[in-house]
C-alpha positions in Angstrom: -11.9 -26.9 -39.0 -15.7 -26.8 -39.3 -17.5 -23.5 -39.1 -20.4 -23.2 -36.4 -23.1 -20.8 -37.1 -25.4 -19.8 -34.3 -28.0 -17.1 -33.7 -26.6 -14.2 -31.8 -28.0 -12.9 -28.5 -27.6 -9.7 -26.7 -24.7 -11.1 -24.9 -22.8 -11.0 -28.2 -23.0 -7.2 -28.4 -19.4 -6.9 -27.7 -18.3 -9.5 -30.1 -20.3 -7.7 -33.1 -18.7 -4.4 -32.1 -15.3 -5.9 -32.2 -15.8 -7.7 -35.6 -17.3 -4.7 -37.1 -14.2 -2.7 -36.2 -12.2 -5.0 -38.5 -14.5 -4.5 -41.4 -14.6 -0.8 -40.9 -10.7 -0.6 -40.8 -10.8 -2.5 -44.3 -13.5 -0.2 -45.7 -11.8 3.0 -44.3 -8.4 2.0 -45.7 -9.9 1.6 -49.2 -12.0 4.8 -49.1 -11.3 7.0 -46.4 -13.4 9.9 -48.1 -16.5 7.5 -47.6 -16.0 5.6 -44.4 -14.9 6.8 -41.0 -12.0 5.2 -39.2 -12.8 2.4 -36.8 -13.1 3.5 -33.1 -15.1 3.1 -30.0 -17.9 5.4 -31.6 -18.1 3.5 -35.0 -20.4 0.5 -33.7 -20.3 0.6 -30.0 -21.6 -2.5 -28.0 -24.7 -0.5 -26.9 -25.7 0.0 -30.7 -25.1 -3.7 -31.3 -27.2 -4.5 -28.4 -30.0 -2.4 -29.6 -30.1 -4.2 -32.8 -30.0 -7.7 -31.2 -33.0 -6.6 -29.0 -35.1 -6.0 -32.1 -37.4 -9.1 -32.8 -37.2 -8.6 -36.6 -33.4 -8.4 -36.9 -31.5 -11.5 -37.3 -27.8 -11.8 -36.6 -25.7 -15.1 -36.8 -22.2 -15.5 -35.5 -19.8 -17.6 -37.3 -17.3 -19.4 -35.2 -14.4 -21.7 -35.5 -13.2 -23.5 -32.4 -15.6 -21.2 -30.4 -13.6 -18.1 -31.7 -15.9 -15.6 -33.5 -14.7 -14.8 -36.9 -17.8 -12.9 -38.5 -21.4 -12.2 -38.4 -24.4 -12.0 -40.8 -27.0 -9.3 -40.2 -30.4 -9.2 -41.7 -33.8 -7.4 -41.1 -36.8 -9.4 -41.5 -39.8 -7.7 -43.2 -42.9 -7.0 -41.0 -46.0 -9.1 -41.5 
């Protein structure tokens, strides 16, 4: 199964929020004193949409058979 990588849009805010909950759960399980448990307030879709709306923020979604499996997030340096 090939992995497709595409640039995220503001329509992907819900996907980012959901994928982040999975990662947050792993971190919280390993170090509950450092990480908060996953929940609706951990990284809500509105926060993801805010990041996606920033022109210097780059987000890419990885998909297999159109199923989102992960994302990569980077902040570009100002010119």
